[in-house]
N, C-alpha and C positions, 0 to 999 in steps of 0.2 A: 376363309372355310365358309360352309353352305349353313350349317348352324348360327353362325353370327348375323347371317342376312337375314334369318327366318322371323319374322313378326307375329304376333298371334292375329290371326283373322277373326274379325266381329261381325256375327252374322244379323242378321236381322233376329231372328228369334230370341237372342241372348241379353237384347235390349226391351226393357221393360216397355209393354204398349199400353194406353190410356184409351178406357172403350170411347165411342162415338155417342156422344151427347145429343138427345132430341132439339137443342136449342140449335145445336153446329148443322143440324141438317135444315133448319128453318132459315139457320143466315144463309147459308149456301144458296139455297131455292130462291131466297131473298132475295139476292146479289147476281143472280143469273137472270132473274126475271127484271130486276131494277136495269140492270144491262142490256137487256132487249128493248126494253121499253124506251130506253134513253137511245138505243141504235136507231128506232123506228122515227123516233120523235126529231134528233138530230138530221137523220136523213129526208125526213120529209121538209123540214127545213131549209137543208141545201139544195132538194129540187128547188123549192118555189123562191129562192131569195138569189140563189148563184147561179144556177142553171135558167132561171125564166121559164120555169113550167109554170103550167096555168090548169 
């Protein structure tokens, strides 16, 4: 029967939401900045040592 196959749908509104803390903003921003800096440094090292750039 169709009634037996129905399951309760859970929407995002039903779940408890946590507020975004300022420390989380700083952690995300710091991680992105560190990733961009690491990408630049590593790309430069690859260019100099592996690709023979001057």
